[in-house]
DRENVOFI-612499 format. One record per atom (N, C-alpha, C): x, y, z; residue in three letters. Coordinates in steps of 0.05 Angstrom, whole numbers, plus 5000, padded with zeros to 4 digits. Example, Ala and Ser with C-alpha at 12.3 -4.5 7.8 and 13.67 -1.06 7.14 Angstrom:
BEGIN
526448865156ala;524649105156ala;526449345156ala;525749555142ser;527349795143ser;525850015157ser;
//
This chain:
BEGIN
164791440545met;166491370573met;164891370598met;165091190611lys;164191150638lys;166891030662lys;166391170681his;168491070706his;167190850723his;168690670729ile;168090450744ile;170190470767ile;169090520795leu;171290450816leu;171190230828leu;173190090830phe;173189770841phe;174589830864phe;172289790887ile;173089880917ile;172589630938ile;173389700958asp;172389490978asp;169589550987asp;168889381002ser;165789341012ser;165089601027ser;163189731025leu;162289991041leu;162989971070leu;162289701083asp;162589671111asp;165589661117asp;167389631100lys;170689671107lys;171289921107lys;169490181092leu;171090401090leu;169890571115leu;171490781121val;170391041134val;169391241118val;166391201112ile;165691311086ile;165891611092ile;165191731114lys;165992031117lys;168192161106lys;170191991104lys;172692111093lys;174691921072lys;172691801059asp;173691601038asp;174391741013asp;177091691007ser;177991840980ser;175991710961ser;176091450958ser;174391340930ser;171591450933ser;170391430954leu;167991600947leu;167491860946leu;169592000949met;169492280949met;169792340915met;171592120903leu;171892140873leu;169792090861leu;167991890871ala;165491750858ala;163592010852ala;162992130878leu;161392320884leu;161592560868leu;164792660867thr;165292890850thr;165192790817thr;165792570812leu;165292500784leu;162092520773leu;160792460792lys;157692450789lys;156792720783lys;157692870804lys;156793180807lys;158093330783lys;159593260769met;160993380744met;159693230720met;157993070722gly;156092960698gly;157492760681gly;159192560700gln;160292320688gln;159192110692gln;159091930676asp;157491680676asp;159591470697asp;158391450723val;160191310746val;158891090755val;160490900765tyr;159190670779tyr;161390540797tyr;160190370815leu;161990240835leu;161689940825leu;164589830834met;164189520828met;165889410859met;165089160867phe;166189090885phe;167488780882phe;169488730901glu;170988480895glu;168988280890glu;167388180896glu;165387940894glu;164587950862glu;164788180849asn;163588220823asn;165688230803asn;168188240809leu;170188260790leu;170787970780leu;170287940749phe;171387670734phe;172087770707phe;173487560691phe;174587600667phe;173587340650phe;173087360626thr;172987150605thr;174487220580thr;175686980571asn;177887010553asn;176486990519asn;173886960519lys;172886920489lys;171187110484lys;170087290506lys;168287460502lys;167587690520lys;166987940518leu;167088140533leu;164688080560leu;165488130579glu;163988070603glu;161988250609glu;159788170622lys;157488370629lys;158188430662lys;159088630669leu;160288620700leu;157488770713leu;157188670741lys;155488760754lys;156489050771lys;155389250759leu;156189490771leu;153689650786leu;154189810803phe;152389970824phe;152090220823phe;149490300819glu;149590610820glu;149390660850glu;149590920852phe;149591030884phe;148491350882phe;148291460906ser;147891750911ser;149491790939ser;149592030942gly;150492130966gly;150992460964gly;151792590986arg;152092920987arg;154692961005arg;156093181005phe;157693251017phe;157193411043phe;157893451064lys;157093571084lys;157393961079lys;155394071089glu;155994381077glu;158194531082glu;158894631066asn;161694761068asn;163994581072asn;163594341065ser;166294131072ser;166293941053ser;168293801050tyr;168893631033tyr;168693331049tyr;167893321074tyr;167493031089tyr;164192971074tyr;164392691071ile;161792601065ile;158992591086ile;157392711082glu;154592691096glu;153392481098glu;152592391070glu;151192161064glu;151891951037glu;152091721039phe;152691601015phe;151191321014phe;149291250994leu;147991070991leu;148090910966leu;148490660973leu;148290470947leu;145990430935leu;145890430905gly;143290410892gly;143190130878gly;141390130857asp;141389890840asp;143889800825asp;143889580817ser;145789460796ser;144789440773ser;146689410751lys;146489360724lys;148789190715lys;147989040695lys;150188940684lys;150989070654lys;153889110651leu;154789330632leu;157489210622leu;157689200595asn;160589160585asn;162789370595asn;165689270593leu;167189430596leu;168089520572leu;167989810563asn;169189840532asn;171990000533asn;173190050512lys;175490120510lys;176290410520lys;173990550519asp;174490850528asp;173690820559asp;173190670568asp;172490650597asp;174890700617asp;174190790640val;176590870657val;175790640684val;177790440690leu;177390300718leu;179090370738leu;178190460759his;180090600778his;180690340799his;182890310803met;183690060822met;183990220850met;182190190863arg;181490270888arg;181490120915arg;182189860910ile;182589640933ile;184689750948ile;183889770977asp;186289840994asp;188689581002asp;190889691001pro;192589421011pro;191789291032pro;193189131045pro;195988971042pro;196388881015pro;198788861002phe;199388810974phe;199988530983phe;197988360981asp;198388060988asp;197587930963asp;197287650963thr;196187450942thr;193687540932thr;191787600947arg;189187670944arg;190087940921arg;191388140927tyr;191688390915tyr;192788340887tyr;195288150890leu;196488060867leu;194287970844leu;192887770851arg;190687680833arg;189287920821arg;188088080836tyr;186788300826tyr;188188450800tyr;190988490805leu;192688670787leu;192988460762leu;193188170768trp;193488030741trp;191188070725trp;188288110739ile;186188040723ile;185788340707ile;186288540727leu;186088810716leu;188188880689leu;189988740692asp;191988730670asp;190788620641asp;189488430646leu;187988310624leu;185888520611leu;184488640627phe;183288890620phe;184489080606phe;186689130619glu;188089370609glu;189189300577glu;189589030569lys;190488900542lys;188488980529lys;186188980535arg;183588990513arg;183589280509arg;184689440527gly;184189730521gly;182689900541gly;181789760559val;180889890578val;182690060597val;182390320603lys;184290490621lys;184190410646lys;185890260660val;185990240689val;187890430704val;186790550724phe;188190760736phe;188390700770phe;190890690780asn;193390700763asn;194090430751asn;195590420732ser;196090180717ser;197089900736ser;195689680730pro;196789480745pro;199589390741pro;200589420717lys;203389390708lys;205389560726lys;204289840728gly;205689990743gly;205789980772gly;203789850781ile;203789740810ile;205389530815ile;205189340799leu;207089160800leu;209889150801leu;210389330786asn;213489470782asn;214589590807asn;212989710825his;213789920845his;213089900877his;214189770888asn;213689720920asn;213989970931asn;211690070945glu;211090350955glu;213590470969glu;214690260986lys;216990341008lys;219690370991lys;220090150976leu;222690090965leu;223390320940leu;220690420929thr;221090620907thr;222390910923thr;221190920943ala;222791170963ala;224991150968ala;226090900976tyr;228790820984tyr;230690870965tyr;230290850939glu;231790910914glu;232491170912glu;230991370925leu;231691630924leu;233891730942leu;235191940934asp;237292070946asp;236392140975asp;233692270971lys;232992370998lys;231092201008lys;232291981020ser;230991761036ser;231991691059ser;230691561082his;232191471099his;233691301096his;235891261110pro;238191011110pro;236090741121pro;235490511101ser;234290321107ser;235490041102ser;235089821119phe;235689561120phe;233489451111phe;233289261092ile;230889101088ile;232088861081ile;230888641099gly;232088371093gly;231188221120gly;231987981121thr;231587781136thr;234387711151thr;236587811143asp;238687691151asp;240187821178asp;240287671199lys;240787831228lys;243787921231lys;245587811213asn;248087891214asn;248288141196asn;246688221171gly;246588451161gly;244988631177gly;243388591193leu;242188731208leu;243888891233leu;245188721245ile;246988771269ile;249288981260ile;250488951233glu;252489111222glu;250689411219glu;248289401208phe;247189641202phe;246489761226phe;245989701249ile;244889781276ile;247389861287ile;249789731280glu;252489831292glu;252890081282glu;253190131256glu;253690331242glu;252290591256glu;249290621259phe;248190821267phe;247790861292phe;248590601313tyr;248790661341tyr;251290811348tyr;252990771334ser;255990911339ser;255791241330ser;253491241312lys;252891551306lys;250791681328lys;250691561345gly;248791651373gly;245491561366gly;244691421349phe;241991341346phe;241591111369phe;239291151379lys;238690951405lys;235990821400lys;234490951381asp;232090781374asp;231490761342asp;230890561338phe;230490451312phe;227590371305phe;226990401279ile;223590391268ile;224090091253ile;222289881263phe;221889651248phe;218889631235phe;218689601209lys;216389601194lys;216689391175lys;213789311163pro;213589141140pro;214089321115pro;213989121096leu;214189241066leu;211889301053leu;209689151064asp;206789161049asp;204889201062asp;204689281084leu;202089391100leu;201589721094leu;199689821114tyr;198890051108tyr;197990191131tyr;197690461131gln;196190611156gln;197790571179gln;200690541177gly;201890501202gly;201690211214gly;200690031202leu;200089751217leu;202689641213leu;203589511236gly;205889341239gly;208789521244gly;208589811247ile;210689931255ile;211389951283ile;213989881291glu;214589881320glu;216990061328glu;217390181346lys;219990311350lys;221390141374lys;223590131373ile;225389931388ile;227890071398ile;227390071423his;230190211436his;232390081441his;234490141431phe;237389981435phe;237689971460phe;237989741472glu;239389661503glu;241989501499glu;241689251481asn;243889101474asn;243289001446asn;244888861437phe;244388721411phe;242788471412phe;242988341434glu;241288121437glu;238188181439glu;237488401451lys;234688501448lys;233988571421lys;235588721406ile;235088751378ile;234988541360ile;236388361364glu;236388101350glu;233787931351glu;233087891381met;230187811388met;227987901378met;228788201375ala;225888381361ala;225888371339ala;227988311326phe;227988261294phe;226888021283phe;227787781298gln;227087531294gln;224187481296gln;223587611316lys;219887571316lys;218687751296lys;219987971288lys;218288131267lys;218587951240lys;220887851235val;220687651210val;218887461215val;218687311236glu;216887091240glu;213587221234glu;213587421249asp;210487551242asp;209687621215asp;211987711203leu;211087841178leu;211387661153leu;212787381162lys;213587191143lys;215187221117lys;216987471130gly;219287561106gly;219987831115gly;221287921094pro;223388151098pro;222188341117pro;223888481133val;223288731150val;224588981142val;223489221145val;224489491141val;225889571169val;228489631168val;229689791196val;231190021189val;229890211205gln;231290521200gln;231990601221gln;233790791226pro;234390931249pro;231991141252pro;231291181278phe;228791331287phe;228791641278phe;227791781259asp;227492061255asp;225692221275asp;226692351296lys;225692531307lys;224092701297lys;224192771275asn;222892981259asn;219992951252asn;219392641260val;216392571257val;214592701280val;215792771301phe;214392911324phe;213693211313phe;214593271296lys;214293601287lys;211893471263lys;211793261254gly;209693171233gly;210593081207gly;208392941194glu;209392751172glu;207392931153glu;208692951128ile;207493071100ile;205992861085ile;203792891081arg;202392771060arg;201992961034arg;203092931013ser;202793090989ser;202192890959ser;199693040951leu;198392910927leu;199093020902leu;200092850883phe;200892890860phe;198892780834phe;197892910817val;196892800796val;197992880771val;198392730750asn;199292750725asn;202292940724asn;203692890747gly;205993010749gly;206293280763gly;203693360774arg;203893610788arg;202493620816arg;203393790834glu;201893790859glu;199493880860glu;197593690873leu;194893790877leu;194793940907leu;195893830925gly;195693950953gly;197093800970gly;198293910995ser;199493781018ser;198793891041ser;198993691061ile;198093741089ile;200893601109ile;200793771133leu;202593651156leu;200593551176leu;201093281180lys;200093161198lys;201793061226lys;200393201251val;202293231272val;201493021291val;202892851299pro;201392611320pro;200592721352pro;199292611364pro;198592671388pro;200792641407pro;200892771427lys;203392761442lys;203592511459lys;206492461458gly;207292151464gly;206491971439gly;206392011421asn;205591861395asn;207591871375asn;208591701359phe;210791751337phe;208791711310phe;206691591312leu;205291511285leu;203291781277leu;203591881255ala;202392181248ala;199392031229ala;197991871247asn;195491791232asn;193291911249asn;191792021227ile;189492191234ile;187092011248ile;186791781240ala;185191631251ala;185891561281ala;188891601291gln;189291591316gln;189791851332gln;188892061321gly;189192311336gly;190692531325gly;192192461302ala;193592631290ala;192292901278ala;193293161281thr;192193371268thr;193093451246thr;191993611230tyr;193293651203tyr;192393901194tyr;193994051179ser;193794321164ser;195294331144ser;194394501121glu;195694571094glu;198394581104glu;199994491081tyr;203094491080tyr;204094561057tyr;206194781053lys;207694841029lys;210094711024lys;210794501005leu;212794351000leu;215294580995leu;217694481006ser;219894630998ser;220594550969ser;221794750959ser;222894720928ser;223994510921ser;225894450935ser;227594200925ser;225693970932ser;224093910953thr;222793700957thr;220493640935thr;219093890929lys;217293920903lys;218493830878lys;221093910871glu;222393840848glu;222693520848glu;223793430872ile;224093110872ile;221292950867ile;219693050876cys;217092940869cys;215992920840cys;215993220834glu;215293260805glu;216793050784glu;219393020791lys;221092860776lys;220392560774lys;219892490803leu;219392200805leu;216392120790leu;214592310795thr;212092280786thr;211592320751thr;213492450738lys;213592450717lys;214292230703lys;216592090718ser;217691830702ser;215691580712ser;214091620728leu;211991430733leu;209691430711leu;209291670703ile;207191670685ile;207591500661ile;209791420652lys;210791260633lys;210191000636lys;209390970660glu;208590650668glu;205790660677glu;204290890668gly;201090870677gly;200190950701gly;202891060718ile;201891170746ile;201391460744ile;198991500749tyr;198291790746tyr;197691980774tyr;196791760792phe;196091890821phe;197991780838phe;199591950855val;201491870874val;201192060900val;201391900918ala;201392040944ala;204191990963ala;205392200968phe;208192240978phe;207692221012phe;209292061030asp;209792121055asp;212392201060asp;212492451075ile;214992611076ile;215192641105ile;217892581114ile;218692661141ile;221192851139ile;221093031153gly;223393221151gly;224593271121gly;226193271107asp;226993241088asp;226893001069asp;226292741082phe;226292501071phe;223992411062phe;223492271039ile;221092151026ile;220691881040ile;218791851057ser;219091541069ser;216691341049ser;215391481034glu;213891281020glu;212691410997glu;211791230974val;211191310949val;208591120946val;205991230953asn;203391120954asn;202191130925asn;201890860911ile;200890850884ile;198690660883ile;198290500902thr;196390270904thr;193490420907thr;192890530927cys;190090670936cys;190990930949cys;191991140933pro;193191340950pro;190491520963pro;190891590984gly;188491681005gly;189291921011gly;187292001034leu;187292311048leu;186692531034leu;185292451007met;184292660992met;182292861001met;180392761018val;178592851039val;179893111057val;181593001069glu;182893191089glu;184593331074glu;185993281055val;187393481040val;185793681025val;183693591012ser;181993811002ser;180694031024ser;180093881049glu;179394041071glu;180794261082glu;183694201080ala;185594391090ala;186194581068ala;186294501040cys;186994711024cys;184494841014cys;182194751022lys;179794921016lys;178494880983lys;179394680978lys;178794610949lys;177794290940lys;176194260930asn;175693940920asn;177493860897asn;180193730912leu;181993580895leu;180893380875leu;179093260878ala;177793070863ala;177293150835ala;175893400844glu;174993580814glu;177593680800glu;179593750817glu;182593770805glu;183493600786glu;182893340795met;184393080786met;182393060759met;179793040764ile;178092990740ile;179093210716ile;178693430720lys;179493690703lys;182893620690lys;184193500704glu;187193520696glu;187093190676glu;185593050677leu;185992800667leu;183592710645leu;180392790648trp;178492710639trp;177092890623trp;176793160637val;175093320623val;176893560607val;
//
């Protein structure tokens, strides 16, 4: 069995804290046969097995840390994908046409018996935000392009005392495209909404702003239905986005028993669709996102929990 990590080009990654590279280095350290594959090397033929161009690599972690000190790309070789191989889908969103095409191709590999992790069918079936919004413990959300529906939604929550609203896309990542809009009048809200629809060329998510985000946003990693570890990311003063790359701090966090139970129940149901690795974003008591395309922050959560969670994942699934 060999592991192939299908990843973005190295120049697109923040190497020192990339979850895919952490997983690759840990697999290698544990004696697994592991390679990298890039977008330009993916192809499928329908009459015979492909010989795909796969890359060897080397690297090391910082001393007493799970941040990556060095990562070097090695020689390439052409190898077949076999039925007992594991192909890791680790391309970052956005979930656009490009992403969709990759999932279609990976689905063909899966039909041949290659284990794709997470399964392309499972990813296709679950939008990361909408899957969260199906849960009882989720933020009230409007999703669409209809301005009349939006106004009714805003009216309901403005009457309850909400004066700030979040506008965000359905299919971007890392906080891209998220705006906080202060209510002054319905004309301003309608104009902001229309502009967002035009910018995103499709549905917009609108939610009453949850001030709990100032206390922090939880990132919780689950593998095979159990929690690996969780952190609380606290945004810098004056910011509402708890993005570590933009200055948020983080520390280990213990999920409440009720939130953990909800996450366990959902992850166990997703296993039936080939989704084994899930990262939850949680604000207060509400689950805001169920990340399944390319779950990240494994380096940061490992650092906070003081254990290599990639190693925990490998032991759980493959060793």
